[in-house]
LONUZA-838708 format. One record per residue (C-alpha): x, y, z; residue in one letter. Coordinates in pm, whole numbers. Each point is the difference from the previous one (the first is absolute). Layout:
      u      v      w residuo
      X      Y      Z       A
...
***
This chain:
      u      v      w residuo
   6883    -72    -22       M
   -164    296    171       K
   -372     47    -36       V
     56    347   -141       S
    234   -141   -267       D
   -249   -278    -81       L
   -283    246    -50       L
    223    228   -206       E
     77   -295   -228       A
   -371    -52    -55       R
    -65    348   -135       R
      3   -147   -349       E
   -302   -213     91       N
   -176    303    143       W
     55    189   -323       S
   -132   -295   -200       A
   -313    -17    219       L
    -49    375    -37       E
     19    -29   -379       Q
   -256   -281      0       L
   -231    210    217       C
     23    284   -251       K
    -75   -244   -280       Q
   -304   -138    179       L
   -130    344     86       E
     22    115   -359       S
   -103   -309   -195       R
   -163   -243    243       G
     58   -368     74       R
   -146   -116   -329       R
    313    124   -183       R
    241   -206    216       L
     93   -354    -91       D
      7   -285    251       A
    375     30     69       S
    -27    373     72       A
   -289    -55    240       V
    194   -276    177       S
    308    224     29       R
   -215    284    135       F
   -141   -226    275       A
    350   -121     92       A
    139    354     16       L
   -296    108    214       Y
     62   -276    254       R
    369     85      4       S
    -74    369     58       A
   -226    -89    293       C
    284   -198    157       A
    242    288    -62       D
   -238    244    168       L
    -22   -225    305       A
    380    -18     24       L
     41    373    -50       A
   -252     74    271       D
    141   -258    243       A
    359    127    -35       Y
   -103    366      4       Q
    153     97   -332       L
    -23    363   -115       P
   -354    135     -8       Q
     30     90   -368       E
     61   -367    -88       T
   -288   -118    217       I
   -230    266   -142       R
     95    -96   -355       Y
    -65   -369     66       L
   -335     78    165       H
   -110    192   -307       Q
    130   -267   -238       L
   -168   -286    185       V
   -327    191     27       G
     12     87   -369       R
     63   -363    -98       A
   -268   -123    240       H
   -258    225   -162       N
     83   -144   -341       Q
      8   -362    115       L
   -329     12    193       Y
   -190    271   -182       R
   -368    -58    -83       S
    -77   -195   -313       R
   -144    198   -285       L
   -319   -109   -167       F
     73   -215   -304       H
   -295   -119   -204       L
    174   -321   -108       S
     84    -92    361       T
   -354     61    124       W
   -147   -184   -298       T
    210   -304     82       R
    -98     24    366       Q
   -373     17    -77       L
    -13   -250   -286       L
    267   -252     99       V
    121     16    361       D
   -329     72    181       V
   -220   -262   -175       P
    272   -265     42       Q
     32     78    369       R
   -376    -23     41       L
    -26   -322   -201       F
    267   -172    210       G
   -114    129    339       D
   -117   -298    205       R
   -217    211    229       A
   -190    140   -299       V
    -43   -350   -143       R
   -132   -126    331       L
   -244    292     27       A
   -116    -60   -359       F
    -64   -372     49       V
   -171     44    338       V
   -220    293   -100       F
   -122   -130   -336       W
    -33   -356    122       G
   -220    102    296       I
   -184    260   -209       F
   -102   -252   -267       L
    -85   -273    253       L
   -214    239    204       S
   -170    131   -313       G
    -91   -347   -125       V
   -124   -120    339       L
   -205    319     49       S
   -157    -48   -342       Y
   -105   -360     55       I
    -68     19    377       R
   -187    310    122       P
     55   -100    363       D
    377     21    -54       F
    -36    353   -137       A
   -207    107    300       R
    265   -138    233       H
    293    166   -178       V
   -155    330   -105       V
   -268     44    264       G
   -371     70    -47       K
     33    371     72       E
    278     49   -255       T
   -190   -203   -258       Q
   -307    215     42       A
    205    319    -17       Q
    172    -98   -325       I
   -323   -121   -157       E
   -157    337     81       E
    295    182   -154       M
    -46   -178   -332       Y
   -379      5     -6       S
      9    272   -269       Q
    182      6   -335       P
    351    139    -11       V
     23    356   -133       N
    152    331    101       K
   -340    152     61       E
    -69   -249    277       N
     93    183    327       P
    115   -327    154       A
    269    -40   -265       F
    102    367     12       R
     67     -3    371       G
    -48   -270    258       A
     72   -307   -208       M
    315    132   -165       M
    130    129    332       G
    -78   -333    162       F
    194   -201   -258       Y
    302    229    -15       V
     33     15    379       A
    -91   -366     53       H
    232   -162   -255       N
    293    237     58       A
    -51    -60    372       G
     16   -375    -59       I
    334     39   -176       G
    146    218    272       L
   -120   -237    273       R
    155   -296   -179       C
    327    193    -22       F
     -6    107    365       A
    -97   -346    126       M
    287   -149   -195       G
    242    167    241       L
   -116   -251    265       L
    270   -245   -109       F
   -184    -59   -329       G
   -264   -213    167       V
   -231    295     64       G
     12     94   -367       G
    -75   -357   -101       L
   -305    -13    228       V
   -123    342   -122       A
     43   -109   -361       T
   -202   -316     57       I
   -278    187    180       Q
    -32    271   -263       N
     23   -243   -291       A
   -280   -207    154       A
   -214    311     57       L
     46    143   -350       L
    -45   -340   -162       G
   -314    -53    205       G
   -141    335   -115       I
     66    -78   -367       F
   -144   -350     31       G
   -309    117    187       H
    -72    291   -234       M
     18   -232   -300       A
   -311   -176    135       T
   -210    312     60       T
   -229    205   -221       A
    249    286     34       Q
    285   -199   -158       S
    -16    197   -326       G
     36    333    178       N
    276   -137    223       F
    221   -134   -279       F
    -76    304   -213       H
    174    205    269       F
    289   -221    120       V
    117   -162   -324       T
    210    285   -138       A
    206     90    308       H
      7   -343    166       G
    330   -136   -142       P
    213    297    104       Y
   -165     38    340       E
     18   -365    102       L
    357    -35   -127       T
     93    308    204       A
   -130   -174    311       I
    220   -301    -80       V
    305    225    -43       M
    -68    178    329       A
    -25   -334    179       A
    324   -119   -162       G
    189    314    105       A
   -117    -38    359       G
     84   -370     17       M
    348     59   -144       R
     77    240    282       M
   -161   -225    260       G
    190   -310   -112       F
    323    201     23       A
    -49      8    376       L
      5   -381      4       L
    261    -75   -266       E
    278    251     66       T
    292   -183   -176       H
    238     94    280       G
   -103    365     24       L
   -165    164    296       T
   -378     20    -25       R
     15    376    -54       I
    260    -35   -276       A
   -197   -281   -161       S
   -318    208     14       L
    183    299   -149       R
    127   -213   -288       R
   -346   -145    -60       A
   -148    351     -1       A
    237     98   -281       I
    -89   -317   -191       Q
   -371     70     50       S
     15    341   -169       V
    -79   -138   -350       P
   -292   -200    141       I
   -140    302    184       M
     46    212   -310       G
   -189   -260   -203       A
   -302    -13    230       F
    -17    380     27       V
     -3     31   -380       V
   -262   -275    -32       L
   -224    159    260       F
     30    333   -184       A
    -90   -160   -334       L
   -293   -184    159       A
   -122    325    156       A
      6    178   -337       L
   -196   -279   -166       I
   -240    -16    294       E
    -61    374    -17       A
    -48     44   -374       F
    -87   -336   -158       I
   -158   -233    256       S
   -294    229     94       P
    -55    119   -358       S
   -280   -104   -234       S
    246   -153   -246       L
   -105   -339   -143       P
    116   -300    195       Y
    204   -109   -302       E
    217    311     39       V
     54    -67    371       K
     81   -361    -74       F
    253    125   -254       G
    163    207    276       V
      2   -316    213       F
    180   -196   -275       V
    246    284    -61       F
     78     12    374       S
     64   -375     12       I
    227     18   -306       V
    206    288    143       T
     39   -176    335       L
    115   -325   -164       V
    231    190   -236       F
    169    199    278       Y
     18   -250    282       F
     45   -323   -198       V
    135     73   -348       F
    237    279    107       L
     54   -156    341       G
    111   -344   -114       Y
    379    -15     69       P
    219    -22   -305       R
    358   -118    -28       G
    207     24    315       H
   -225    257    172       R
   -165   -113    322       R
   -293    171    162       A
    -25     90    366       V
   -106   -291    218       G
    176   -263   -214       Q
    336     36    174       N
    -63     21    372       P
    366     40     85       D
     18    326   -194       R
   -337    169    -21       R
   -268   -191    177       S
***
C-alpha cells in the first residue's frame, strides 16, 4: 500500500481528532470522560506519526500543512497549563504536602538531630556553666545578657531595632546555612545542624540561669516554635538534596539532584512559610508589653498547629505512601 493511500485512509482519524479538539476548546477537559481522553491521546500520537510520514515522503504541502496545524492544536490541548482549582490545591496543601513531609527521611533525620542536640546542650548548659561558656563563648554570652538586661517592650530601642534585626537575620541565616551546607553530600548539612542546635540550646540553657532569664523568655517564647522548626525544615531540604548525590538509584548525579530538588519543594515551602510566621510574631507580639500568659498561649497555639499539620495530617492513611518511604520510586 502506498504511503499516500495509507494517509488518505486515515483522514477519518484526523477528522475525529479535530472534533475532539473543538470539544476541548469549547468545554474543557473536565467534560470528557476517561475513554474520550484516552482516545484523544491515541489519535494525537497517530497524527504525529502521520505527519512524520507525510513529511518524509514529501506529500502535498496542503496535507502537511493541515497535519502540522492539527498536531499543534492537539498538542496545545494535551499539554496546556492547568487551571487553578480550589479542591485540587486544598488536597495538595492539606493531604499531599504534609504526608510527603511526614514520610521524608531527611526531614526526620534533621528533626531528631536538631532537637536531640538542642535539648542536650540546653540541659548541660543549665547545670554546667563551663559547658555553656565552651559552646556559646564568653563574648556571645555577655552580648546576649546585655541585650536582655531591660524588660521587653516596644518602647525599648533595643527591641525596636538592633535586637529584632539580629534575631531575624541570625536565625534565618542559620536556616539558609543549614540548607546550603546540606548540598555537601548531606554531611555538611548534618554538621551545620549539630553546630547550630548546640549553639541555640546552649544559649537557652545559659540564659535560664541568669538574672535576665525573665526578659529572655518573655521575648523568645511566642515565636520560638515556628522559627526553630523552620531551621529543621531548611536542614532537611538541604540534606535531601545532598544525599541525592550519594544515593542516585541508577540516575546520573545531575538527574538525581534534579529529582531531589523537585521533591524538596514542599520542604522549602514549609520553612519559608514558618520563617514568615515567626517574623510576624517576632515583630508584633514578642517585643510587645503583652502579659507572658498571652505569649505562652501563642507558644501553645504554635505547637498545636505544627503537630496538627505535620503529624496529624501528615500521618499516611490507607495505601498512600509519603516521599522517602519508597526509595525505588521517590527517594
